[in-house]
N, C-alpha and C positions, 0 to 999 in steps of 0.2 A: 675366287670361289664364292658362290652365293650361299650364305649361311642362314639356316633357319633353326632357331633355338627352342628347346622344350626343357621341362624340369620335372623330375620325379617328386611328386607331392610329399612323400614321406620326409624329405629333408627341409620342408618349408614350415615356418611357424603358422599356427592357426588352430582353432578348436574344432574345425570341421573341414571337410574337403572343399566346401564352398569358400571358406575363408582362405584356405591355401591357394585356391584358384585365383581369388581376388588379388592376393599378394603377387603371384606369378604374373598376372595380367598387368600389374603396374610396372613391369620391366619390359624389355624388348623381346621377351619370349612370346611365342605364338602358339605353343603346344604344352600339354601336360601329360604326365604318365601317372598311373595309379596301379593298384594291385587288388586282386580278389583272392579269396581263400576257399577251401572246401565248404566252410560253413557260411559263406556270404549269401545273403538273400538276393538273388540275382535280379529279380524284377524291381525291387526297391533300389538296389544299387544302380541299375540302369537309369531310373528316373533321376536319382540324385546326381549321377555323373553327367547326364545330359544337361540338367539344369545348372549345375555348378560350372562346368566348362563353358557352356554357351553363355551364361550370364557374365562371365569374365572375358568373353571374346576369344576363348582358347579352343584349339582343336584337340580332341582326345587322341594323342599321338599313338600310344600303345598301352596295353594293359598286361601287367605281369601276372602269371599264374603262380601264386604262392602255394607252398605246402606240398609240392610234388615229390614223389618217390617212385619213379617209373619202373624201378626194378621190382616193385611189389605189386601185388594184385589190388584191384579196386579203384584204379585211377580213372577208368574210362568214362563213367557217368559224369563225374566232376568236370573233366576236360571237355567233353562233348557239349555239356550244357553251358559252360563258361565261354567256350569258343563261339557258340551260337549267339549268346548275349552280346559278346564283344563285336562280332560281325554285324549284328543289327545296329550297333552304334557307329559303324564305319571305321572302327579302330583295328589295330593290329595286335597280335598276341606275342608275348615274350615269355620264354620259358627256359629253364635248365633242368636236366633230368633229376637232380638231387641237390638239395641245399641243406647241409648239416655239418657241424664241426666234426672233423675226423679225429678218431681216437684209436691208437695214438697219433699225434700230429706227425705228418710225413715231412720231417725237417730237411732231410737230404735226399736228392735223387740218387738212383732211379726210384720213383715212387711205385709202391706195390699196386698192380692192377686189380680191379675188382674181380671176383670169381667169374669164370666164363659164363656160367648160367645166368648170373645177374646181368652181365653185359649183353647177352643175347636177348634177354627180356627188354632191356632198354632199346635195343635196335628194333625189336618187334613193335614196341610202343611208338617209336618214331615213325615207323611205316604206317601205323594206324593213324597217327596224328597228321601225317602227310596226306592221307586220303581225306580226313576231315577237312583239312585246310583247302584242298582242291574242291571238295563238294560245296563248302561255304564261300569259296573265293576269298578266303581270309588269310592275309599274310601272317606267317609264323616266323619269329626271330628266335634263333637258338643261341643262348649266351654261354660262353665259357667263363667259369669263375676262377677259383684257384685250387691248388692241391690241399689247402687247409679247409675247404668248404665242400668239396665234391670229389668223388672218385671217377665219375663218368665223363665229365666235360670240364677239364681244367687247363686247357690251352686252346689256341685258335685251331690247331690241327684237329683236336678232338671235335670241335664244333663243326668243322667242315666234314668230318666223317659222319656225324649224326645228320647233317644236312643232306648228304648223299643217301643215307638210309631212308630219310623221309621221302625222297623221290617225288617231290612235288614242285611245280613251278612257283608255288607260293611259299616255299621254305627257303630261308636265307639265314644269315647270322648277324648278331650284334656283338660288337667288341667294346670293351670298357678300358679306358686308358689306365686307370688305377690298377686293375687286375693284370693288364698286359705288362705293366712295369714290374710285376712279380714273376709272371709266367713266361714271358717271351724274351729270347736273347736280343731281339731288336723289334721295337714296336713298329717302326716304319717298314721293315722287311716283311713282317707278318701281315701288315695291311696290304702291301703290294701283292703278296702271295694269295691272299683271300680275294682281293680285287672286287669284282662286281658282286661277289657273294655277300659282301657287307652291305646291309640295307638300313642299319641303324647304328648309332654311336652313343655310348655313355661317356661323358666327360667328367673327370675328377682328377685332381693332382695326386701325387704319390702318397700324400697323407690323408686322402679322402676329403680334402677341403676343395674349395672352388679352384678352377684352373687359374694359375698365377700365384697360388699360395704355397707352392712347393717347388720341386726341381724338374718336373717332366718338361721335355722340349716340345711344347705345343706348336712352335713355328714349323718344325719339320713334319709334325703330324698333319698340320693344315696343308702344307705343300704336297704331302703324299696323298691325302684325300683328294686334293684337286687333280693330281696326276692320274688317279683311277676314276675320275669323273663322278665322284660321290655327290649325290644330291639329297640324301636323306637328312633326318633330324640330327642335330647335335644336342643331346639331352643331358642336362646336368644331373648326375646322381652323386651328390656330395653334400657336405655341410658348408654353411656360410658363416664364417666368423664375423662378429659385430652385427651391424644392421643388415638384415637380409637384402632389402632392396638396393642399398648402396653397394654391397659386396657383389651381388649378382650383376648389376648393371656395369660395375667397374670391370668384372671379368668378361662380360660380353664385349664391351668396348675394346678391351685389350686383345681379345681373340680376333675381332674384326679388323684390328690394326695389324694383324699378322703375328701376334704374340711376341713382341720385341723383347730382347734381353733387358734385365734391369739396368738402370743407369748407374747404379753403384751397388757394391756388395751388401747383401742384406735387404735390399729393396724387394718388395713384392707388390702384387696387384692391390 
């Protein structure tokens, strides 16, 4: 499998996006992810993102749309303007319909579904976003998170349903190994089921640390991704204990070696 690595800037040390890009650029990563919010000044952000990523020799892999609540009114202008700005940079969009701590926390399944009216509004929003993606020729990745953080997209099956609602050749899904460790009965089975619909990957171990710092079986994940002919980014969305560059590069080297099992109990990357 030909691996190309990126990293979500939020987990990288640095006082600015430029410093974070420089740190990422000093590893074997070739891409970076960042995030925008409804109050982001998009023209200034575009200039900063272009300069920071380009200066570090990185590709702007994808941009997360933060602060979404697609079941509520008023999201359209933010999403349209942000997608336009992201498309102009040649990047992809990553979103989930809602990100908020659930109250009360849904500890045991079956998890209560959202009200039908809210779910219908999310599907309507995804259809509109699908049209935007097609008009802009901008890839949109839909991410399932967990039952503790969302009511609308909390497993791979949910993201596939929203991808179908978007009805655009530019709509696909992103899956996150940390989240799948919580939500899926089998990470590899869910990857096989989604197949070519997966166009982006977030890598993190079960403890949200770098791959190799926990117990997720990344060897089987890599084998499965190879089996579905996955060619997209492997993007680190995790924390890096100790020295960032050392831990990041060690994790990359381990993954490129096929994520072998530790040589002794208690060993980690």
